[in-house]
Each structure stands twice: as C-alpha cells, then as structure tokens.
C-alpha positions as CSV (number, residue, x, y, z in Angstrom):
1,M,51.3,184.4,8.4
2,S,50.8,188.0,7.4
3,N,53.1,189.7,4.9
4,A,54.5,192.0,7.6
5,R,55.5,189.2,9.8
6,F,57.1,187.3,6.9
7,T,59.0,190.4,5.9
8,A,60.3,190.8,9.4
9,V,61.4,187.2,9.6
10,V,63.2,187.6,6.3
11,I,64.9,190.8,7.4
12,A,65.9,189.2,10.7
13,G,67.3,186.2,8.9
14,L,69.3,188.4,6.5
15,V,70.6,190.4,9.4
16,L,71.8,187.3,11.2
17,I,73.4,186.0,8.0
18,V,75.2,189.3,7.3
19,G,76.2,189.5,11.0
20,G,77.6,186.0,10.9
21,L,79.5,186.8,7.7
22,S,80.8,190.1,9.2
23,V,82.5,188.6,12.3
24,F,85.2,186.0,12.9
25,T,87.1,184.7,15.9
26,V,90.8,184.0,16.4
27,N,92.0,181.8,19.3
28,E,95.4,181.8,21.0
29,R,96.6,178.9,18.9
30,E,96.0,180.6,15.5
31,L,97.4,183.3,13.3
32,A,94.9,185.1,11.0
33,I,95.1,187.5,8.1
34,K,92.2,189.4,6.4
35,L,92.1,189.3,2.6
36,Q,90.2,191.5,0.2
37,F,90.2,190.3,-3.4
38,G,93.2,188.1,-2.6
39,E,95.2,191.0,-1.1
40,V,96.2,191.1,2.6
41,V,94.5,194.1,4.2
42,E,95.1,193.3,7.9
43,A,97.1,190.9,10.0
44,N,98.4,190.4,13.5
45,H,94.9,189.8,15.0
46,E,94.8,189.4,18.7
47,P,92.8,186.4,20.1
48,G,89.1,187.3,20.2
49,L,86.2,188.5,18.0
50,H,86.9,190.6,14.9
51,L,84.9,192.2,12.1
52,K,85.2,192.0,8.3
53,L,83.2,193.0,5.3
54,P,81.0,190.1,4.2
55,V,81.5,188.7,0.7
56,L,84.3,191.3,0.0
57,Q,86.7,190.1,2.6
58,N,87.7,186.6,3.8
59,V,90.0,185.3,6.5
60,R,92.8,182.8,6.4
61,K,94.0,181.1,9.5
62,F,97.2,179.3,10.2
63,P,98.4,177.2,13.1
64,K,100.5,179.0,15.6
65,R,101.8,175.8,17.3
66,I,105.1,174.1,16.5
67,L,104.8,171.8,13.5
68,T,106.9,168.7,12.5
69,I,108.3,167.5,9.2
70,S,109.4,163.9,9.2
71,D,110.4,163.1,5.6
72,K,111.8,159.9,4.1
73,P,115.5,159.2,4.6
74,E,117.8,161.1,2.3
75,R,120.8,159.7,0.5
76,I,123.9,162.0,0.9
77,F,127.7,161.7,0.5
78,T,130.4,162.5,3.0
79,A,133.7,164.1,2.4
80,E,135.2,160.7,1.5
81,R,132.4,160.3,-1.1
82,L,130.7,157.5,0.9
83,A,126.9,157.3,0.6
84,L,124.8,157.5,3.8
85,Q,121.1,157.2,4.4
86,V,120.1,160.1,6.8
87,D,116.8,160.0,8.5
88,F,115.8,163.4,10.1
89,F,112.9,165.5,11.3
90,V,112.4,169.3,11.6
91,K,110.5,171.4,14.1
92,W,109.2,174.7,12.8
93,R,106.4,177.3,13.2
94,I,104.9,180.2,11.4
95,I,106.1,183.6,12.7
96,D,104.9,185.9,9.9
97,A,101.5,185.0,8.6
98,V,101.6,187.6,5.8
99,Q,104.9,186.5,4.4
100,F,103.9,182.8,4.8
101,Y,100.8,183.5,2.7
102,T,102.6,185.4,0.0
103,S,105.4,182.9,-0.3
104,T,103.5,179.6,-0.1
105,G,99.9,180.6,-0.8
106,G,99.1,179.6,2.8
107,N,99.4,176.0,1.8
108,L,101.0,173.8,4.6
109,V,101.9,171.1,2.1
110,V,103.7,173.5,-0.1
111,A,105.5,174.9,3.0
112,N,106.5,171.4,4.1
113,D,107.9,170.6,0.6
114,R,109.9,173.8,0.4
115,L,111.3,173.5,4.0
116,S,112.2,169.8,3.3
117,E,114.3,170.9,0.3
118,I,116.0,173.7,2.4
119,I,116.8,171.1,5.1
120,K,118.0,168.5,2.6
121,N,120.4,171.1,1.0
122,A,121.7,172.0,4.5
123,I,122.2,168.3,5.3
124,V,124.1,167.7,2.0
125,T,126.3,170.7,2.6
126,E,127.2,169.8,6.2
127,F,127.7,166.1,5.7
128,G,129.8,166.8,2.6
129,K,132.3,168.7,4.9
130,R,132.8,165.8,7.2
131,S,134.0,162.3,7.3
132,V,131.8,159.4,8.3
133,Q,133.5,159.2,11.7
134,E,132.9,162.9,12.3
135,A,129.3,162.8,11.1
136,I,128.1,159.9,13.1
137,S,130.0,160.3,16.4
138,V,132.6,162.9,17.1
139,E,130.8,166.0,15.7
140,R,127.2,164.9,15.8
141,A,125.9,167.8,18.0
142,E,128.0,170.3,16.0
143,L,126.7,168.9,12.7
144,M,123.0,169.4,13.7
145,R,123.7,172.9,15.0
146,D,125.4,173.8,11.7
147,M,122.6,172.3,9.7
148,L,120.1,174.5,11.6
149,E,122.1,177.6,11.2
150,N,122.6,176.9,7.5
151,A,118.9,176.6,6.8
152,K,117.5,179.3,9.2
153,D,118.1,182.3,7.0
154,T,116.5,180.7,3.9
155,A,113.5,179.5,6.0
156,Q,112.9,183.0,7.2
157,G,112.1,184.0,3.7
158,L,109.0,181.8,4.0
159,G,107.8,183.6,7.1
160,V,108.7,180.6,9.3
161,E,111.2,179.9,12.0
162,L,113.2,176.6,12.2
163,I,113.3,175.6,15.8
164,D,115.3,172.4,15.6
165,V,116.7,169.9,13.1
166,R,117.5,166.4,14.4
167,V,119.2,163.5,12.7
168,K,117.4,160.4,13.9
169,Q,119.4,157.7,12.2
170,V,122.4,157.4,9.9
171,E,123.0,154.1,8.0
172,F,125.0,152.9,5.1
173,P,122.9,151.9,2.1
174,D,122.8,148.2,1.3
175,D,125.0,148.7,-1.8
176,V,127.9,150.2,0.0
177,R,127.6,148.7,3.5
178,N,129.7,145.6,2.7
179,S,132.5,147.6,1.0
180,V,132.5,150.1,3.9
181,Y,132.8,147.3,6.5
182,Q,135.6,145.8,4.5
183,Q,137.4,149.1,4.5
184,M,136.9,149.4,8.2
185,R,138.3,145.9,8.7
186,E,141.3,146.7,6.6
187,E,141.9,149.9,8.5
188,R,141.7,148.2,11.8
189,A,144.1,145.5,10.5
190,R,146.5,148.1,9.3
191,V,146.4,149.9,12.7
192,A,146.9,146.6,14.5
193,A,149.9,145.7,12.3
194,E,151.4,149.1,13.0
195,R,150.9,148.6,16.8
196,R,152.5,145.2,16.6
197,A,155.4,146.5,14.7
198,E,155.9,149.3,17.2
199,G,155.7,146.8,20.0
200,R,158.3,144.6,18.4
201,E,160.6,147.6,17.9
202,I,160.2,148.6,21.5
203,S,160.8,145.0,22.6
204,E,164.0,144.8,20.5
205,Q,165.2,148.1,21.9
206,M,164.5,146.9,25.5
207,R,166.1,143.6,24.8
208,S,169.2,145.2,23.3
209,T,169.4,147.6,26.2
210,A,169.1,144.8,28.7
211,D,171.8,142.7,26.9
212,K,174.1,145.7,26.9
213,E,173.5,146.3,30.6
214,R,174.0,142.6,31.3
215,T,177.3,142.5,29.4
216,I,178.5,145.7,31.2
217,I,177.4,144.3,34.6
218,L,179.2,140.9,34.0
219,A,182.3,142.7,32.7
220,D,182.4,145.0,35.8
221,A,181.8,142.0,38.1
222,Y,184.6,140.0,36.3
223,R,186.9,143.0,36.6
224,D,186.1,143.4,40.3
225,S,186.5,139.7,41.0
226,Q,189.9,139.6,39.2
227,K,190.9,142.6,41.1
228,L,189.9,141.1,44.4
229,R,191.5,137.8,43.5
230,G,194.7,139.5,42.6
231,E,194.6,141.4,45.9
232,G,194.0,138.1,47.7
233,D,196.8,136.4,45.9
234,A,199.1,139.3,46.7
235,T,198.1,139.1,50.4
236,A,198.5,135.4,50.4
237,S,201.9,135.6,48.8
238,E,202.9,138.2,51.3
239,I,201.8,136.0,54.2
240,Y,203.7,133.0,52.7
241,A,206.8,135.1,52.3
242,N,206.6,136.3,55.9
243,A,206.1,132.8,57.1
244,Y,209.0,131.5,55.0
245,N,211.3,134.2,56.4
246,K,210.3,133.4,60.0
247,D,210.6,129.6,59.7
248,P,211.5,128.1,56.3
249,E,211.2,124.6,57.6
250,F,207.7,125.1,59.0
251,Y,206.7,126.8,55.7
252,A,208.0,123.8,53.7
253,F,206.1,121.5,56.1
254,Y,202.9,123.4,55.7
255,R,203.1,123.5,51.9
256,S,203.8,119.7,51.9
257,I,200.7,119.0,54.1
258,D,198.6,121.2,51.8
259,A,199.9,119.3,48.8
260,Y,199.0,116.0,50.5
261,R,195.5,117.2,51.2
262,K,194.9,118.4,47.6
263,S,196.4,115.3,46.0
264,M,195.1,112.5,48.2
265,G,192.0,113.9,49.8
266,R,189.6,112.8,47.1
267,S,188.1,109.3,46.6
268,G,189.4,107.3,43.7
269,D,192.6,109.3,43.2
270,I,195.7,107.3,42.3
271,L,199.2,108.6,42.8
272,I,202.2,106.6,41.8
273,L,205.5,107.8,43.2
274,D,208.7,106.4,44.5
275,P,208.4,106.0,48.3
276,E,211.8,107.7,48.6
277,N,210.6,110.7,46.6
278,E,211.1,114.1,48.2
279,F,207.3,114.4,48.1
280,F,207.0,111.9,51.0
281,R,209.8,113.4,53.1
282,Y,207.5,114.6,55.9
283,L,205.4,111.5,55.9
284,N,208.5,109.4,56.3
285,Q,209.5,111.6,59.2
286,S,206.1,111.2,61.0
287,D,207.9,109.7,64.0
288,G,209.2,113.1,64.8
289,K,212.8,112.6,63.7
290,R,214.3,115.2,61.4
C-alpha cells in the first residue's frame, strides 16, 4: 500500500472516530444532559441526533419512565406507641435532569436511598398521628394521600416527582403481637360487659314498667269489678224489695227454696236440723196447705 493511500485511510478513520465522538442520540424514553468538565452546559434535549464536542464534552442519560422503590418493611409507632411493621413501595420519575444530577450525582442508587428516607420520614409522621384502627382500616386511603403530600415537596428538591406511595402490608412485630391481641381481647370483653350491663338495666326497667302496669291494670279491674258487683247487689236488693212489697209470702217462699238449693244441692252435704224447724216450713207444706 502506498503512503498516500495509507494516509487517506488514517485520516478517514480519524474522521469517523471524531464524528462518532461528536454525535449522540436521545430516544423518547430518556432524559439527557451535556457536560463539559463536569458542568452542565445543555439539557432538555429532544429525542433524536445531537452534537457535542469530542473529549471536552460528555453526555449523561437518565430514564424517563416511572421507577419503583420497594424497600424492606419499616418499624414505626402509632399514636398509642404501638409498634407496626409497614411494608410499602414508591412510584417516582425524574422530571428535572439537571437538578437530579446536581443533587444525586446522577446516581440512581443514591436517589433511591434518599427517596426511601424521605418516604420513611413521611410514614413515621403520618402513622404517629393515628391509632392502629385508623391506620389499618378507617383512614387507610387518607393516610397514603397524606404520606404522598408530606414527601412530595422534599422530593422535588431532588429533581424528581413522587407519583404514588402505597402501603402493601401492615403487621404487628412478633414481640408485640401477643400483647396487642391480649389488649384487643380485653377491650372486646370490656365492651361486651358494658353491653350486657346495659341490657340488664333495660331489662330491669322494662320488667319494672310491666309490673307497674300489671298492678295498675289489676287494681283498675278489681275496682271496676267491685263497682259492678255493688251495682248488681244494689239492683238485686231493689228487685227483692219490690218482690217483697208485692207478695211477702212468695218472697219468703222463694228465699226458702233458694236456701234449700244452696244447702242441699251438693253431694255429701249433711244438715242436722229439727224437722219442726222453721227452715222446713215450706217442705212440710208441700201438699199445698198453708
């Protein structure tokens, strides 16, 4: 090979190398910044082909997609000072590549660690405001919303956006589970005792009211019966008096017959009297003689 051709090949190779070092591409799933001696000189590159100074400038690329942090469960305390194991995950993404680079050095591991600490602080703060009942059931959705709002402003200082914070699981640690369950049993027993006491009180009140009403009803019934009996006796006495005034003999006869019926009308009755007693006057006159 002649020297001229060799030189041409070398120059072409250098041109290709310099050309390759002078261009870079950015796709739609990436954020890129251009650095010169470690300082950011350009950012916000659109997807496509871009130029840079070879050797003097270099490019750092970061993922534009949503990222996930799923850390180990965190031990926190509720408002009652009860320990819980909280398992959570975080969805986040980079929104400012320059700020992300200056705050974390562009290191995703560093970013994950710092975001984990921010989220843990938010979890500790929000769980510390609530009881166990509120944290695990009643206010679960509100709890996660407050955790996200609490951590968002701090996370923006890293050039990232927190999209979602979710609590996957909440459990009692082994060292407190038994004591918590015992407290829950005692609380349920206390509530049950209160309900039974309230039931007994209501039962006694109802029984007392019923007894009072029964006594009043019986008293009213007895009063009304005595009134009716008195009215009946008065009417009977009036009838007897009228009958006596009309025919005293017939009235005496009727009363004697009634006395016979009441005294001798039952089986086993024994009546010992003198046959000449006035009581048998109408029996002795049964032949029709006066």
